[in-house]
GULOFI-181431 format. One record per atom (N, C-alpha, C, O): residue number from 1; atom name; z, y, x. Coordinates in nm, 3 decimals. Layout:
<r n="NUM" atom="CA" Z="Z" Y="Y" X="X"/>
...
! end
This chain:
<r n="1" atom="N" Z="9.534" Y="11.799" X="15.921"/>
<r n="1" atom="CA" Z="9.430" Y="11.744" X="15.836"/>
<r n="1" atom="C" Z="9.466" Y="11.759" X="15.688"/>
<r n="1" atom="O" Z="9.379" Y="11.788" X="15.605"/>
<r n="2" atom="N" Z="9.593" Y="11.741" X="15.656"/>
<r n="2" atom="CA" Z="9.635" Y="11.755" X="15.517"/>
<r n="2" atom="C" Z="9.613" Y="11.897" X="15.469"/>
<r n="2" atom="O" Z="9.568" Y="11.919" X="15.356"/>
<r n="3" atom="N" Z="9.647" Y="11.995" X="15.555"/>
<r n="3" atom="CA" Z="9.629" Y="12.134" X="15.514"/>
<r n="3" atom="C" Z="9.483" Y="12.165" X="15.487"/>
<r n="3" atom="O" Z="9.450" Y="12.239" X="15.394"/>
<r n="4" atom="N" Z="9.395" Y="12.108" X="15.567"/>
<r n="4" atom="CA" Z="9.253" Y="12.130" X="15.551"/>
<r n="4" atom="C" Z="9.205" Y="12.078" X="15.414"/>
<r n="4" atom="O" Z="9.129" Y="12.146" X="15.345"/>
<r n="5" atom="N" Z="9.249" Y="11.960" X="15.375"/>
<r n="5" atom="CA" Z="9.211" Y="11.903" X="15.246"/>
<r n="5" atom="C" Z="9.267" Y="11.985" X="15.130"/>
<r n="5" atom="O" Z="9.198" Y="12.007" X="15.030"/>
<r n="6" atom="N" Z="9.391" Y="12.030" X="15.143"/>
<r n="6" atom="CA" Z="9.453" Y="12.109" X="15.037"/>
<r n="6" atom="C" Z="9.380" Y="12.242" X="15.023"/>
<r n="6" atom="O" Z="9.355" Y="12.287" X="14.911"/>
<r n="7" atom="N" Z="9.347" Y="12.306" X="15.136"/>
<r n="7" atom="CA" Z="9.276" Y="12.435" X="15.131"/>
<r n="7" atom="C" Z="9.137" Y="12.417" X="15.072"/>
<r n="7" atom="O" Z="9.094" Y="12.501" X="14.992"/>
<r n="8" atom="N" Z="9.067" Y="12.312" X="15.108"/>
<r n="8" atom="CA" Z="8.934" Y="12.286" X="15.051"/>
<r n="8" atom="C" Z="8.943" Y="12.262" X="14.900"/>
<r n="8" atom="O" Z="8.859" Y="12.311" X="14.825"/>
<r n="9" atom="N" Z="9.042" Y="12.188" X="14.856"/>
<r n="9" atom="CA" Z="9.060" Y="12.163" X="14.713"/>
<r n="9" atom="C" Z="9.089" Y="12.292" X="14.639"/>
<r n="9" atom="O" Z="9.036" Y="12.313" X="14.530"/>
<r n="10" atom="N" Z="9.170" Y="12.380" X="14.696"/>
<r n="10" atom="CA" Z="9.201" Y="12.508" X="14.632"/>
<r n="10" atom="C" Z="9.076" Y="12.595" X="14.625"/>
<r n="10" atom="O" Z="9.052" Y="12.659" X="14.523"/>
<r n="11" atom="N" Z="8.998" Y="12.600" X="14.731"/>
<r n="11" atom="CA" Z="8.876" Y="12.680" X="14.731"/>
<r n="11" atom="C" Z="8.775" Y="12.629" X="14.630"/>
<r n="11" atom="O" Z="8.713" Y="12.708" X="14.558"/>
<r n="12" atom="N" Z="8.758" Y="12.499" X="14.623"/>
<r n="12" atom="CA" Z="8.665" Y="12.443" X="14.526"/>
<r n="12" atom="C" Z="8.714" Y="12.461" X="14.383"/>
<r n="12" atom="O" Z="8.635" Y="12.480" X="14.291"/>
<r n="13" atom="N" Z="8.844" Y="12.456" X="14.366"/>
<r n="13" atom="CA" Z="8.900" Y="12.474" X="14.232"/>
<r n="13" atom="C" Z="8.887" Y="12.617" X="14.183"/>
<r n="13" atom="O" Z="8.884" Y="12.640" X="14.062"/>
<r n="14" atom="N" Z="8.880" Y="12.712" X="14.272"/>
<r n="14" atom="CA" Z="8.868" Y="12.852" X="14.233"/>
<r n="14" atom="C" Z="8.725" Y="12.899" X="14.217"/>
<r n="14" atom="O" Z="8.704" Y="13.017" X="14.188"/>
<r n="15" atom="N" Z="8.627" Y="12.813" X="14.234"/>
<r n="15" atom="CA" Z="8.486" Y="12.853" X="14.227"/>
<r n="15" atom="C" Z="8.435" Y="12.874" X="14.085"/>
<r n="15" atom="O" Z="8.339" Y="12.948" X="14.066"/>
<r n="16" atom="N" Z="8.493" Y="12.812" X="13.988"/>
<r n="16" atom="CA" Z="8.442" Y="12.821" X="13.851"/>
<r n="16" atom="C" Z="8.468" Y="12.956" X="13.790"/>
<r n="16" atom="O" Z="8.568" Y="13.021" X="13.821"/>
<r n="17" atom="N" Z="8.376" Y="13.001" X="13.700"/>
<r n="17" atom="CA" Z="8.392" Y="13.129" X="13.632"/>
<r n="17" atom="C" Z="8.490" Y="13.118" X="13.515"/>
<r n="17" atom="O" Z="8.589" Y="13.191" X="13.507"/>
<r n="18" atom="N" Z="8.459" Y="13.027" X="13.425"/>
<r n="18" atom="CA" Z="8.537" Y="13.015" X="13.301"/>
<r n="18" atom="C" Z="8.637" Y="12.901" X="13.313"/>
<r n="18" atom="O" Z="8.611" Y="12.797" X="13.373"/>
<r n="19" atom="N" Z="8.751" Y="12.926" X="13.253"/>
<r n="19" atom="CA" Z="8.851" Y="12.819" X="13.244"/>
<r n="19" atom="C" Z="8.810" Y="12.723" X="13.133"/>
<r n="19" atom="O" Z="8.750" Y="12.766" X="13.034"/>
<r n="20" atom="N" Z="8.840" Y="12.597" X="13.147"/>
<r n="20" atom="CA" Z="8.804" Y="12.503" X="13.039"/>
<r n="20" atom="C" Z="8.883" Y="12.535" X="12.913"/>
<r n="20" atom="O" Z="9.002" Y="12.567" X="12.919"/>
<r n="21" atom="N" Z="8.816" Y="12.526" X="12.800"/>
<r n="21" atom="CA" Z="8.881" Y="12.554" X="12.672"/>
<r n="21" atom="C" Z="8.949" Y="12.428" X="12.622"/>
<r n="21" atom="O" Z="8.887" Y="12.322" X="12.611"/>
<r n="22" atom="N" Z="9.076" Y="12.441" X="12.592"/>
<r n="22" atom="CA" Z="9.153" Y="12.328" X="12.543"/>
<r n="22" atom="C" Z="9.157" Y="12.337" X="12.390"/>
<r n="22" atom="O" Z="9.204" Y="12.435" X="12.333"/>
<r n="23" atom="N" Z="9.108" Y="12.232" X="12.326"/>
<r n="23" atom="CA" Z="9.105" Y="12.229" X="12.180"/>
<r n="23" atom="C" Z="9.200" Y="12.119" X="12.135"/>
<r n="23" atom="O" Z="9.186" Y="12.002" X="12.173"/>
<r n="24" atom="N" Z="9.296" Y="12.157" X="12.053"/>
<r n="24" atom="CA" Z="9.392" Y="12.059" X="12.001"/>
<r n="24" atom="C" Z="9.325" Y="11.975" X="11.892"/>
<r n="24" atom="O" Z="9.247" Y="12.028" X="11.813"/>
<r n="25" atom="N" Z="9.354" Y="11.847" X="11.888"/>
<r n="25" atom="CA" Z="9.296" Y="11.763" X="11.782"/>
<r n="25" atom="C" Z="9.355" Y="11.802" X="11.646"/>
<r n="25" atom="O" Z="9.468" Y="11.850" X="11.640"/>
<r n="26" atom="N" Z="9.280" Y="11.781" X="11.540"/>
<r n="26" atom="CA" Z="9.333" Y="11.816" X="11.408"/>
<r n="26" atom="C" Z="9.454" Y="11.727" X="11.374"/>
<r n="26" atom="O" Z="9.461" Y="11.613" X="11.418"/>
<r n="27" atom="N" Z="9.547" Y="11.781" X="11.296"/>
<r n="27" atom="CA" Z="9.664" Y="11.701" X="11.261"/>
<r n="27" atom="C" Z="9.626" Y="11.584" X="11.170"/>
<r n="27" atom="O" Z="9.532" Y="11.593" X="11.092"/>
<r n="28" atom="N" Z="9.700" Y="11.477" X="11.182"/>
<r n="28" atom="CA" Z="9.676" Y="11.359" X="11.099"/>
<r n="28" atom="C" Z="9.754" Y="11.374" X="10.969"/>
<r n="28" atom="O" Z="9.876" Y="11.389" X="10.970"/>
<r n="29" atom="N" Z="9.683" Y="11.371" X="10.858"/>
<r n="29" atom="CA" Z="9.745" Y="11.384" X="10.727"/>
<r n="29" atom="C" Z="9.748" Y="11.245" X="10.664"/>
<r n="29" atom="O" Z="9.643" Y="11.182" X="10.650"/>
<r n="30" atom="N" Z="9.867" Y="11.196" X="10.626"/>
<r n="30" atom="CA" Z="9.877" Y="11.063" X="10.567"/>
<r n="30" atom="C" Z="9.792" Y="11.051" X="10.440"/>
<r n="30" atom="O" Z="9.777" Y="11.147" X="10.364"/>
<r n="31" atom="N" Z="9.737" Y="10.933" X="10.418"/>
<r n="31" atom="CA" Z="9.646" Y="10.910" X="10.304"/>
<r n="31" atom="C" Z="9.717" Y="10.927" X="10.170"/>
<r n="31" atom="O" Z="9.653" Y="10.967" X="10.072"/>
<r n="32" atom="N" Z="9.846" Y="10.896" X="10.162"/>
<r n="32" atom="CA" Z="9.914" Y="10.909" X="10.033"/>
<r n="32" atom="C" Z="9.927" Y="11.055" X="9.990"/>
<r n="32" atom="O" Z="9.944" Y="11.082" X="9.871"/>
<r n="33" atom="N" Z="9.918" Y="11.149" X="10.083"/>
<r n="33" atom="CA" Z="9.923" Y="11.290" X="10.045"/>
<r n="33" atom="C" Z="9.789" Y="11.338" X="9.990"/>
<r n="33" atom="O" Z="9.783" Y="11.446" X="9.930"/>
<r n="34" atom="N" Z="9.683" Y="11.263" X="10.010"/>
<r n="34" atom="CA" Z="9.551" Y="11.303" X="9.963"/>
<r n="34" atom="C" Z="9.516" Y="11.242" X="9.827"/>
<r n="34" atom="O" Z="9.409" Y="11.271" X="9.772"/>
<r n="35" atom="N" Z="9.603" Y="11.160" X="9.773"/>
<r n="35" atom="CA" Z="9.579" Y="11.102" X="9.640"/>
<r n="35" atom="C" Z="9.619" Y="11.203" X="9.533"/>
<r n="35" atom="O" Z="9.709" Y="11.284" X="9.553"/>
<r n="36" atom="N" Z="9.552" Y="11.196" X="9.419"/>
<r n="36" atom="CA" Z="9.583" Y="11.288" X="9.310"/>
<r n="36" atom="C" Z="9.712" Y="11.247" X="9.240"/>
<r n="36" atom="O" Z="9.753" Y="11.131" X="9.244"/>
<r n="37" atom="N" Z="9.774" Y="11.344" X="9.177"/>
<r n="37" atom="CA" Z="9.895" Y="11.320" X="9.098"/>
<r n="37" atom="C" Z="9.856" Y="11.318" X="8.951"/>
<r n="37" atom="O" Z="9.786" Y="11.407" X="8.903"/>
<r n="38" atom="N" Z="9.902" Y="11.217" X="8.881"/>
<r n="38" atom="CA" Z="9.866" Y="11.202" X="8.740"/>
<r n="38" atom="C" Z="9.950" Y="11.294" X="8.653"/>
<r n="38" atom="O" Z="10.071" Y="11.306" X="8.672"/>
<r n="39" atom="N" Z="9.885" Y="11.358" X="8.559"/>
<r n="39" atom="CA" Z="9.954" Y="11.435" X="8.457"/>
<r n="39" atom="C" Z="9.950" Y="11.356" X="8.327"/>
<r n="39" atom="O" Z="9.967" Y="11.234" X="8.328"/>
<r n="40" atom="N" Z="9.928" Y="11.423" X="8.216"/>
<r n="40" atom="CA" Z="9.919" Y="11.355" X="8.087"/>
<r n="40" atom="C" Z="9.782" Y="11.288" X="8.079"/>
<r n="40" atom="O" Z="9.679" Y="11.355" X="8.092"/>
<r n="41" atom="N" Z="9.781" Y="11.157" X="8.059"/>
<r n="41" atom="CA" Z="9.655" Y="11.082" X="8.052"/>
<r n="41" atom="C" Z="9.631" Y="11.021" X="7.916"/>
<r n="41" atom="O" Z="9.530" Y="10.953" X="7.895"/>
<r n="42" atom="N" Z="9.720" Y="11.043" X="7.824"/>
<r n="42" atom="CA" Z="9.706" Y="10.984" X="7.691"/>
<r n="42" atom="C" Z="9.616" Y="11.067" X="7.602"/>
<r n="42" atom="O" Z="9.556" Y="11.166" X="7.645"/>
<r n="43" atom="N" Z="9.606" Y="11.025" X="7.475"/>
<r n="43" atom="CA" Z="9.524" Y="11.101" X="7.379"/>
<r n="43" atom="C" Z="9.591" Y="11.234" X="7.345"/>
<r n="43" atom="O" Z="9.704" Y="11.260" X="7.385"/>
<r n="44" atom="N" Z="9.519" Y="11.317" X="7.273"/>
<r n="44" atom="CA" Z="9.572" Y="11.448" X="7.234"/>
<r n="44" atom="C" Z="9.700" Y="11.428" X="7.152"/>
<r n="44" atom="O" Z="9.700" Y="11.354" X="7.053"/>
<r n="45" atom="N" Z="9.808" Y="11.495" X="7.194"/>
<r n="45" atom="CA" Z="9.935" Y="11.478" X="7.122"/>
<r n="45" atom="C" Z="9.927" Y="11.532" X="6.979"/>
<r n="45" atom="O" Z="9.865" Y="11.635" X="6.953"/>
<r n="46" atom="N" Z="9.989" Y="11.460" X="6.888"/>
<r n="46" atom="CA" Z="9.989" Y="11.500" X="6.747"/>
<r n="46" atom="C" Z="10.128" Y="11.540" X="6.699"/>
<r n="46" atom="O" Z="10.143" Y="11.638" X="6.627"/>
<r n="47" atom="N" Z="10.228" Y="11.464" X="6.740"/>
<r n="47" atom="CA" Z="10.364" Y="11.492" X="6.692"/>
<r n="47" atom="C" Z="10.441" Y="11.570" X="6.797"/>
<r n="47" atom="O" Z="10.397" Y="11.586" X="6.911"/>
<r n="48" atom="N" Z="10.558" Y="11.618" X="6.755"/>
<r n="48" atom="CA" Z="10.642" Y="11.696" X="6.845"/>
<r n="48" atom="C" Z="10.690" Y="11.610" X="6.963"/>
<r n="48" atom="O" Z="10.700" Y="11.659" X="7.075"/>
<r n="49" atom="N" Z="10.721" Y="11.484" X="6.937"/>
<r n="49" atom="CA" Z="10.764" Y="11.395" X="7.044"/>
<r n="49" atom="C" Z="10.653" Y="11.369" X="7.146"/>
<r n="49" atom="O" Z="10.679" Y="11.363" X="7.266"/>
<r n="50" atom="N" Z="10.529" Y="11.354" X="7.096"/>
<r n="50" atom="CA" Z="10.416" Y="11.334" X="7.187"/>
<r n="50" atom="C" Z="10.390" Y="11.459" X="7.270"/>
<r n="50" atom="O" Z="10.355" Y="11.450" X="7.388"/>
<r n="51" atom="N" Z="10.408" Y="11.577" X="7.207"/>
<r n="51" atom="CA" Z="10.393" Y="11.703" X="7.282"/>
<r n="51" atom="C" Z="10.499" Y="11.714" X="7.391"/>
<r n="51" atom="O" Z="10.469" Y="11.760" X="7.501"/>
<r n="52" atom="N" Z="10.619" Y="11.671" X="7.362"/>
<r n="52" atom="CA" Z="10.726" Y="11.675" X="7.462"/>
<r n="52" atom="C" Z="10.696" Y="11.578" X="7.576"/>
<r n="52" atom="O" Z="10.717" Y="11.610" X="7.693"/>
<r n="53" atom="N" Z="10.647" Y="11.459" X="7.542"/>
<r n="53" atom="CA" Z="10.610" Y="11.362" X="7.646"/>
<r n="53" atom="C" Z="10.496" Y="11.415" X="7.733"/>
<r n="53" atom="O" Z="10.498" Y="11.400" X="7.855"/>
<r n="54" atom="N" Z="10.397" Y="11.478" X="7.668"/>
<r n="54" atom="CA" Z="10.284" Y="11.533" X="7.742"/>
<r n="54" atom="C" Z="10.329" Y="11.646" X="7.835"/>
<r n="54" atom="O" Z="10.284" Y="11.653" X="7.949"/>
<r n="55" atom="N" Z="10.415" Y="11.734" X="7.786"/>
<r n="55" atom="CA" Z="10.464" Y="11.844" X="7.868"/>
<r n="55" atom="C" Z="10.545" Y="11.792" X="7.986"/>
<r n="55" atom="O" Z="10.533" Y="11.844" X="8.097"/>
<r n="56" atom="N" Z="10.626" Y="11.689" X="7.963"/>
<r n="56" atom="CA" Z="10.705" Y="11.631" X="8.070"/>
<r n="56" atom="C" Z="10.614" Y="11.565" X="8.175"/>
<r n="56" atom="O" Z="10.639" Y="11.578" X="8.295"/>
<r n="57" atom="N" Z="10.510" Y="11.495" X="8.129"/>
<r n="57" atom="CA" Z="10.417" Y="11.431" X="8.223"/>
<r n="57" atom="C" Z="10.341" Y="11.536" X="8.305"/>
<r n="57" atom="O" Z="10.319" Y="11.517" X="8.424"/>
<r n="58" atom="N" Z="10.301" Y="11.645" X="8.242"/>
<r n="58" atom="CA" Z="10.232" Y="11.752" X="8.314"/>
<r n="58" atom="C" Z="10.325" Y="11.818" X="8.416"/>
<r n="58" atom="O" Z="10.282" Y="11.850" X="8.527"/>
<r n="59" atom="N" Z="10.451" Y="11.838" X="8.378"/>
<r n="59" atom="CA" Z="10.547" Y="11.897" X="8.471"/>
<r n="59" atom="C" Z="10.569" Y="11.807" X="8.592"/>
<r n="59" atom="O" Z="10.572" Y="11.854" X="8.705"/>
<r n="60" atom="N" Z="10.583" Y="11.678" X="8.568"/>
<r n="60" atom="CA" Z="10.599" Y="11.583" X="8.680"/>
<r n="60" atom="C" Z="10.476" Y="11.583" X="8.770"/>
<r n="60" atom="O" Z="10.489" Y="11.577" X="8.892"/>
<r n="61" atom="N" Z="10.357" Y="11.589" X="8.711"/>
<r n="61" atom="CA" Z="10.234" Y="11.595" X="8.789"/>
<r n="61" atom="C" Z="10.226" Y="11.720" X="8.875"/>
<r n="61" atom="O" Z="10.184" Y="11.714" X="8.990"/>
<r n="62" atom="N" Z="10.267" Y="11.835" X="8.819"/>
<r n="62" atom="CA" Z="10.266" Y="11.960" X="8.895"/>
<r n="62" atom="C" Z="10.366" Y="11.955" X="9.010"/>
<r n="62" atom="O" Z="10.335" Y="11.998" X="9.121"/>
<r n="63" atom="N" Z="10.485" Y="11.902" X="8.984"/>
<r n="63" atom="CA" Z="10.586" Y="11.891" X="9.090"/>
<r n="63" atom="C" Z="10.538" Y="11.797" X="9.201"/>
<r n="63" atom="O" Z="10.559" Y="11.824" X="9.319"/>
<r n="64" atom="N" Z="10.474" Y="11.688" X="9.162"/>
<r n="64" atom="CA" Z="10.419" Y="11.594" X="9.261"/>
<r n="64" atom="C" Z="10.313" Y="11.663" X="9.346"/>
<r n="64" atom="O" Z="10.315" Y="11.652" X="9.469"/>
<r n="65" atom="N" Z="10.221" Y="11.735" X="9.282"/>
<r n="65" atom="CA" Z="10.113" Y="11.803" X="9.355"/>
<r n="65" atom="C" Z="10.168" Y="11.912" X="9.445"/>
<r n="65" atom="O" Z="10.124" Y="11.926" X="9.559"/>
<r n="66" atom="N" Z="10.265" Y="11.989" X="9.396"/>
<r n="66" atom="CA" Z="10.323" Y="12.096" X="9.478"/>
<r n="66" atom="C" Z="10.398" Y="12.038" X="9.598"/>
<r n="66" atom="O" Z="10.394" Y="12.096" X="9.706"/>
<r n="67" atom="N" Z="10.465" Y="11.927" X="9.580"/>
<r n="67" atom="CA" Z="10.533" Y="11.862" X="9.692"/>
<r n="67" atom="C" Z="10.435" Y="11.814" X="9.797"/>
<r n="67" atom="O" Z="10.462" Y="11.824" X="9.917"/>
<r n="68" atom="N" Z="10.322" Y="11.760" X="9.752"/>
<r n="68" atom="CA" Z="10.222" Y="11.714" X="9.848"/>
<r n="68" atom="C" Z="10.159" Y="11.831" X="9.922"/>
<r n="68" atom="O" Z="10.134" Y="11.822" X="10.042"/>
<r n="69" atom="N" Z="10.133" Y="11.940" X="9.852"/>
<r n="69" atom="CA" Z="10.077" Y="12.059" X="9.918"/>
<r n="69" atom="C" Z="10.174" Y="12.112" X="10.022"/>
<r n="69" atom="O" Z="10.132" Y="12.149" X="10.132"/>
<r n="70" atom="N" Z="10.301" Y="12.115" X="9.991"/>
<r n="70" atom="CA" Z="10.403" Y="12.161" X="10.086"/>
<r n="70" atom="C" Z="10.409" Y="12.068" X="10.208"/>
<r n="70" atom="O" Z="10.420" Y="12.116" X="10.321"/>
<r n="71" atom="N" Z="10.401" Y="11.938" X="10.186"/>
<r n="71" atom="CA" Z="10.404" Y="11.843" X="10.298"/>
<r n="71" atom="C" Z="10.281" Y="11.858" X="10.386"/>
<r n="71" atom="O" Z="10.291" Y="11.850" X="10.509"/>
<r n="72" atom="N" Z="10.166" Y="11.880" X="10.326"/>
<r n="72" atom="CA" Z="10.043" Y="11.901" X="10.404"/>
<r n="72" atom="C" Z="10.053" Y="12.031" X="10.483"/>
<r n="72" atom="O" Z="10.013" Y="12.036" X="10.599"/>
<r n="73" atom="N" Z="10.107" Y="12.135" X="10.422"/>
<r n="73" atom="CA" Z="10.123" Y="12.263" X="10.492"/>
<r n="73" atom="C" Z="10.215" Y="12.248" X="10.612"/>
<r n="73" atom="O" Z="10.185" Y="12.301" X="10.719"/>
<r n="74" atom="N" Z="10.324" Y="12.176" X="10.597"/>
<r n="74" atom="CA" Z="10.416" Y="12.153" X="10.709"/>
<r n="74" atom="C" Z="10.349" Y="12.072" X="10.819"/>
<r n="74" atom="O" Z="10.371" Y="12.096" X="10.937"/>
<r n="75" atom="N" Z="10.266" Y="11.975" X="10.779"/>
<r n="75" atom="CA" Z="10.196" Y="11.893" X="10.878"/>
<r n="75" atom="C" Z="10.095" Y="11.977" X="10.956"/>
<r n="75" atom="O" Z="10.084" Y="11.963" X="11.078"/>
<r n="76" atom="N" Z="10.023" Y="12.062" X="10.887"/>
<r n="76" atom="CA" Z="9.922" Y="12.145" X="10.951"/>
<r n="76" atom="C" Z="9.986" Y="12.248" X="11.042"/>
<r n="76" atom="O" Z="9.939" Y="12.272" X="11.153"/>
<r n="77" atom="N" Z="10.094" Y="12.309" X="10.996"/>
<r n="77" atom="CA" Z="10.162" Y="12.408" X="11.078"/>
<r n="77" atom="C" Z="10.236" Y="12.343" X="11.195"/>
<r n="77" atom="O" Z="10.254" Y="12.405" X="11.299"/>
<r n="78" atom="N" Z="10.277" Y="12.219" X="11.177"/>
<r n="78" atom="CA" Z="10.345" Y="12.149" X="11.285"/>
<r n="78" atom="C" Z="10.489" Y="12.185" X="11.302"/>
<r n="78" atom="O" Z="10.547" Y="12.161" X="11.408"/>
<r n="79" atom="N" Z="10.549" Y="12.243" X="11.201"/>
<r n="79" atom="CA" Z="10.690" Y="12.278" X="11.212"/>
<r n="79" atom="C" Z="10.751" Y="12.281" X="11.072"/>
<r n="79" atom="O" Z="10.681" Y="12.290" X="10.971"/>
<r n="80" atom="N" Z="10.880" Y="12.273" X="11.069"/>
<r n="80" atom="CA" Z="10.952" Y="12.279" X="10.943"/>
<r n="80" atom="C" Z="10.966" Y="12.424" X="10.899"/>
<r n="80" atom="O" Z="10.984" Y="12.513" X="10.981"/>
<r n="81" atom="N" Z="10.957" Y="12.446" X="10.771"/>
<r n="81" atom="CA" Z="10.969" Y="12.580" X="10.716"/>
<r n="81" atom="C" Z="11.110" Y="12.595" X="10.659"/>
<r n="81" atom="O" Z="11.158" Y="12.508" X="10.585"/>
<r n="82" atom="N" Z="11.174" Y="12.704" X="10.693"/>
<r n="82" atom="CA" Z="11.308" Y="12.730" X="10.639"/>
<r n="82" atom="C" Z="11.290" Y="12.793" X="10.501"/>
<r n="82" atom="O" Z="11.230" Y="12.899" X="10.487"/>
<r n="83" atom="N" Z="11.342" Y="12.725" X="10.403"/>
<r n="83" atom="CA" Z="11.329" Y="12.774" X="10.266"/>
<r n="83" atom="C" Z="11.443" Y="12.870" X="10.235"/>
<r n="83" atom="O" Z="11.559" Y="12.844" X="10.267"/>
<r n="84" atom="N" Z="11.407" Y="12.981" X="10.171"/>
<r n="84" atom="CA" Z="11.508" Y="13.078" X="10.128"/>
<r n="84" atom="C" Z="11.549" Y="13.043" X="9.987"/>
<r n="84" atom="O" Z="11.465" Y="13.026" X="9.899"/>
<r n="85" atom="N" Z="11.679" Y="13.033" X="9.966"/>
<r n="85" atom="CA" Z="11.729" Y="13.001" X="9.832"/>
<r n="85" atom="C" Z="11.822" Y="13.111" X="9.786"/>
<r n="85" atom="O" Z="11.876" Y="13.105" X="9.676"/>
! end
């Protein structure tokens, strides 16, 4: 009797034309990676010191944004990337 049930299940399982398509769910990206990174938010720099502060703030903003883009890329790819140095 067991063989009969197993054979019937195999025959019924082989009747379909197409295999079911398996779709992976999209990766979950943390909300903190989707926030913007602040650059220089002050008024237009006038002195050399203000220009240096503005350049430093812009550099920090770019590094923050690039780090977030890299983290999102690793999350989407689902694996760690070996960096060449």
